[in-house]
N, C-alpha and C positions, 0 to 999 in steps of 0.2 A: 504494500500500500504506500502511495506517495503522501507522506505526512506533511511535506512542505506545501502541497497544494491547498489553497484555502477557498477557491471559487469553483463551484460545480453547476452543472445544468439542473440537477435535482438532489435534494436530500430526502432520504427515507428514514423515518423514525420508527424503529421496531424491526425485529428479525423473526417474527412469527410467520404464520402461513401467508398472510397478505403482504408483509414487508419483503419476504424472500422473493415472491413472484414479482413484486413491483421492481425490485432491483434487476431481476433477470430481464423483464420486458423492456424496461427503460434503457438498459445497456444494449439490448438488441436493436433499439432505435438509433444507436450510436451516441447516446448521451453519457456524459460523465456523471457518476452517481456516488455519493457518500452516504453510508448508512450509519446510524447510531443505535446501540442496543445496551440497555442498562445491565443485562445479565452477562454471564461469562461466555455464553454460547447461543446458538440459534435455537428456535423452537417455540419462543413465546410462552403461551400458557402451558404448553407441554414440557417446557424446560423447568418451570417452577412447581407444577402440581404433581409431585412425586409421592403423594400420600398412598398408603396401602389401598389397593382396589381401584386406583384411578384409571378410568378408561373412557373412551368416547361412546356417546349414545347414538352415533350414526355408524352404520356398518362400514368396516374398514375399506372395502372395495369401492365405496362411494366417497368416503372421507379421504380423498387423495386427489392429486393434481391430474387434470385431463389434457394439459396443453401440449404434451409430448407423447406420442403413441409409443415411442421406444421406452420411455420411462414407465408407462403403464404396463408394458409387456415384461419388463425386466424385474420389476419389484413383485414379490410374492408375500401376501399377508398370511399369517399363520392361523388367525382365528377371526370369528365373525365380528366381534367388537374388540378392537385392538386395545391393549394396555398402553399406558403412558409411555413405558419404555420402548415399545415397538413403534409408536407414532414418532417419538423423538428420534429413534434410529432412522426412520424413513426421512424425516426432515433434515437430519444431518447428511444422509445420503444425497438428497437433492442439493443441499448447499455445496457438497463436495463435487458432485457431478457437473454443476454449472458454475463452479468457482465463485460462489456468492459471498463467502466469508471475506474475500479480499476487499469487498466494498465497505466493510463495517469496521467501526471502532467499537469494541466490546467494553463492558464494565464502564460505560459512559452514558450518563443520563442527560437528556436534553432539559435544560432549565428554562430557556426562553427562545422564542422565535419572534423577530421584529421585522415588519415590512417597511421598506423604504420606497415611497411613491416616486421619487425622482429617478431612481435607478431600476425600479420594478423588480427588486431583489429582496430575498429574505436573509436576515442575519440569524444564524442558529448558534446559540451559545450552550455549552455543556458544563457539567460539574467538574470537569477536569481543567477548566479554564480555556479550553480550546474552542474557537469559534470559526465558522465558515459562512460563506454566502452562497446562495443558490437562487436560480430563477423560480424553481418549483419546489414545493414542500409537500411530501406525501406523509400524512399522519397515520401510520399503521400501528397505532399504540395499543390496540387490542381492547376488547370489551369486557374481558374477565381477567384483568391483570392487576388492578389497584386493590390490594387486600383490605378487608374491613375487620378491625378488632373492636368489638363493642365496648363502650366505656362502662365497664362493670367496676363498682367500688373495690379497691384493693387488687385490681387486675395484675399489676406488676409486682405485687408483694410476694407472690407464690415462690417458694424456694426450690420446688421440685423442677423436673423437666417441663418445658412449655413449648408448644409448637403451633403453627398455623398451617392448615392443610395446603394453602396456596403458596407457602414459603417453606416447603418441607426440606429437611436436610438431605444431602446427596449420599450420605453414608447411612446404612440401615439403622432404624430405631428399634431398640429391644424392648418389647412389652412384657416379656416373660416374668411372671411372679409379681407384677406391679399392679397397683390400684390406679386405674386410668379414668379420668373424667373427660367426656367428649361433649363440648358445648356446640350445639347446632345439628339439625337434622335435614339439611338440604342435600344436594347431590354428594358433596364430599363426605359428609357425616354418614349418610346412608350407604355409601360405597365402602368406607373404611371400617365402620363399626363391626361388621361380621368378622373381618380379618383380625382386628385388634382383640376381639373377644376370644378367638381361638387360642391366643397366647397369654393374655393378661390373667392375673389372679382374679380381678373383678373390674367390670366396666360400669360406670355410672353415665347414663345418657341423659343430658340436660336438654329437654325438648320444650321449646316455646310453641312452635307451630308444627303440627304433624303434616307430612306431605304424602301425596300419592306416589307410589313407585310400582313399576311393573318389572318382574324378573326378566333379565336380559335374554335368557335362553341361549346363553353364549356357548359356543362349541368350536373346536378346531375346524378349519376349512379343509376339505378333502382335495386330493389332486384333481379329481373330476370336477368339483365345484370351481376350483381356480381356473381350470382349463376352459370351462364354459363361460365364466366371466370374461376372461381375456379374449375369447373368440367373439364375444358379443358386446365388447366394451362400448363401441360407438353407439349402438342402439340403447344401451343402458344409460349412457350420458344424455342422449337425445330425450329419452323419457324423463330423466331427472330435470332437465331444463324446461320441460313442459309442465312440471308439477308445481305445487304450492310451496313445497319445502326443499326442493333440490335433491330429492331422492326418487328412484324410479318406481314409486308406489302411488296408486290412485285410490281415493276413497270409494266405498260402495256407491253405486249410482243414485240411490234414493236416500231420503232422510230417515233417521232412526225410527220416527213415528209412522212412517209410511209402509212399514213391514210388520208382520206379526211377531209375536214374542219368540217363537221357535227360530225364525229366520234371523232375528236380532241376536239371539244367543249364538247362533252358528257363526255370524260375522264377528261378534266379540271374541268367540273362542279362537277364530282364525288369527285375529290381530293380537290376542294375548299370546298365542304361540309364536308369533313373529317377534314379540318381545320389545320391551322398552317404550320410549316416549311416543313411538309411532301409533300406539293405541289411541291417542287423542285424535287420530285422523281416520278412524274406522268408518265413520259416517260423516258426510260433508257438513252437517249442521250441528255437530257435537259441541262446538264451542260458541254456537250462535243462539241455539234454541234451548232454553232451560229444561223443557220437558225431555228433549233428546239427551241432554247432558245427564239428567237424573238417571236415565236407563244405564248409561255408562258407569256412573258413580255407584249405583246399586250393584252392578256386576262386579266391580273391583272391590267394593266393601265386603261382599260375600266371599271373595277370594282371600282377602286379608283375614277374615274370621276363620277360614279353613286353615290358614298357615299358623295362626297364633293360638296356642292352647288355652290361655286364660282369657275368657270373654271380657273381663274388666280391663286387662291390658290392651286387648284389641280395640275396645271402645276409645281408649286414649290415643291409639295410633292412627285412628281414622279421622281425617280432616272434616271439620264442620263449617269452616269459614270461607271456602271458595269452591266454585264449580270445578270438576276435574278437568285438567288440561289448561286452566287459566294461570296456574303456576306451572313451570316446566315439570312434567312428570319425570321422576328420576328413573334411571335404569340400574337395577341392583342385582346382586347375586347373594341370595340368602338373608336379606335384611330382616324381614318380618320373623322368620324362623329363629333368628338370633335371640329373640325375647323368650324363647322356650328354654334357654340355658339358665342354669342356676347362678352363673357368675355375671349376669347382666341385670342391672336395675334401671328401670325407666323413671326419671324424675320429671314430673309434669310441672313445668314452670308457670303454667296458668293457675295451678292450684297452690304450689309452693315455690314462689319466685326466688331467684338467687338474691340474697341480701348483700353478700360480699365474697370476694376471694380472699382467703387468709394465707398465711405463710405455709400452712400444711394442707390446705384443701379448699373446699367450697362450703359456705354456709348458706343454706336456704332458710326460708321463714320457719321451717320445721326442725331441721337438724343440721349437723356438721358432718361432712364426708371427708375422712382422711384420705389424701391422694398422694401418689408418687409422681404422677404426670397429668398435665392438662393439655388437651388438644382443642384448639379453636377451629371448628369447622364452620366458620361464620361468614364465608363467602367474600364478596367483592363490592366495591362501589362501581357497579356495572355500567357499561355503555359509555359513560362520560368521565368516570373517575380518573383514568390515566391522563386524559386531555386536560382536565381541570387542574392537574398538578404541574402543568407547564404554563409559564407566563407567555401567552400567545397574543401579540399586538398587531392589529391590522392597520388599515388606512386611518390616518388621524390619531393613531395611538390607541384606538379602541381595544379593549381587552375582551378576549373570547369568553372568559368566565363571567364578565358583566353582561355581555350580549346574550348569554345562555342562562342567566340567573333564574329565569322563570321556566326553564326547560330548554333543551337543545333546539336550535333554529338552523335547519339546513334545507337545501334544495336537493331532492333525490338522495339525501344522506351523504352526498358527495362534496358539497361546497356550502359556504356560509357567506351571507352578504357582508361586505366590508373586509373580506380576507382574500384578496386576489391571489391566483396561482397557488392556492392551498387546497389540497384534496384530503378528505377523510375516508378511511377505509372501514367497511363493514360495520359501521356504527349506527347511531340513532338516525331515523328517517330512511333507513334501508331495511330490507327484511332481516338482515343481520342474524342474530341468534335463532330466529324462527326458520332459518333455512340452513342448508349444508354450507358451512362457512368456507369450505375450500372452493366450491364452484362459485360462491358469492364473491370471494376475493378475486377469482379469475375474471368474472364478468366485469367487476368494477375496474380492475387494472387494465383490462382490454379496452374498456370504454374511455378511460383516461388517456391511454396511448393513442387511440383514434382522435381524441380531442386535441392532443398535442400536435398530431399531424395536421389537423384543421388549422390550428393557430399558425403553424409554420407556413402552410400554403397561403395564408392571408397576411403574413408578416405582422402578426399581432404581438403586442407586448404582454397583454394580460387577459385573463378571463376571471369573471367573478359572478357569483349568483346574484341575480336581481332581487331587490327587496320584495317586490310583488310576487315573484316566483316562489320565494321562501314562504311568504304568508300563505299563498295558495297551497303549497305542498304540506305545510303544517295542518291546514284545514282539512286537506284530503286524508292525511294520516289520522287525525283525530276522528273524522267522520267514519273512516273504515274501522277504527278501534271501537267506536261507540256502537257500531252495529253488531258487536260481539259481546261475549261475557267476560272478556279479558280484563277490562278496567274494574271489575268487581273484586278482584283479588289484590291483596297487599303484597305484590310480588316485586322482585328486583327489576322486572320489565318496567315497573312503574316508579322505580327509585325508592320504594317503600321501606327498604331495609337500612337506609341511611338517614339518620335524624336530620331534619331541616331541608332535605332534598325535595324539590318540587315534585308533586304527583302528576306525572305526564306519562302516558303510554309511549315509550320511546321508539320501538321498531315500527316499520311499515308492515301492516298485517294483510295487505292485499294479495300476498303470494309472490313467490320467486318468479314464476313465468310472467305474471302481469307486470312486475317491476322491471324485468328485462325488456319487455315490450315498450314500456313508458320511456325508459332510458334510450332505447333505439329510436323512438319517435322524436325525442328531443334533439338527438344528434342529427337525424335526417332533416329536421327543420332548421338546420344551421345553428344548433345549440340554443334553441328557443328558451327564453327565460334567463339566459346568461348575458351579462354585459361584457362584450369583447372590445378591448381598447387598442387603438393604434392600428386599425386595419379597415379594409373594405369588407363589410359583412358579406358572406356568401348568400 
């Protein structure tokens, strides 16, 4: 890497799935690119989330890049839902195969990006004191990267081992013979608790909000299955791009209430066997129509009661505060059955809240639990958290965190008014976490690359989202969300897990295929809704 160079065509912030592909694609355009990554290596969320049981809830063969047929053919996934270690190995392979690491400064956190209107360039400053300038800024900062540790009294006074699932150590953590407290029952808690319980002397699970989870039905992929996927990859990807979620599955053609009970059960059985969060997509109206949602909820509740021996514990593990699927359904392996073990205690924080963390454990309103280890499975300041930790200054010195104080303001999720030549990856205002993040990243990077071609053809200095286009897109996103049951849940989609964060449903919920079509139409209309400066508009 040329450390002397300080001016680039583009800066990419982040070396996760979207940042890596952005570097590859922009370099292929002949651009000079500098990447910055706060971690020691590539992988983004898959670099940090090394907690026991961490795996993706999109099938491995779909949660992978499609941009190079040779890459698709040469890489072989070992199981249906890949573990964190396998996904990280894949992303490291991609980084090596396309020499992407050479673009990055690792262990380097971007602290500010400031736009200069006279030169139409961004100055990007880092915590190492190194700063560079670039014409374009690609913010591939990730939607699940800014960890959240709740402000519990005495949180930092605990003298035992303490970990956050999103900042897990790289060396193995030994649970054997230890009393372990796990705070949180979202995805990371539900995935790690069964594995911790197998080794620990005792596990106390501190549950504030129960969540729905569907067994992954994970299994090794056979040689025949891999061969079939590789032979039909192009068709699989085509179907994925036509879908709502970026995977090659389509819901049942009728609503849940338009079929009789026997047929409904047959469909739910089929999607239950498929495993994981896809269950929310069995019927097209499942997260829109409450009566339809109730049928899915009742089906899953019955399954939970089958898995948990103690009916009183089962009652406490079944959510009563949100329609199923409006918080992300977790994909687990053995979570509910774990409560049948003698060494696992469920602590219901709605009944007996945590009063404080002490030097030796956790005190609830009812008792004190002596612990050797605390695991914070408390998630992230999702969608916007990583961006809000960078001081981003656009035209006239405006701060992005001020502009977004009442909720993120983007056009197509890609750009924000007042911040020329800056693009946001897979974040608020795009399908983001509601779709397959790998295909989502490819779609957005390809769109940005085509946009830069357009700017070059017209000798343009800058492109910026128009204020009216941003307002209209926010209205579109809000109206789409309001037509569903999603805003009824206190979810991280809404920012509800972060005190003081505005309650806005952040992703675009109209579906991956619709979103791709809208983006293509905007481009075909000469980047309608964008202000392009210094050119004759096409």
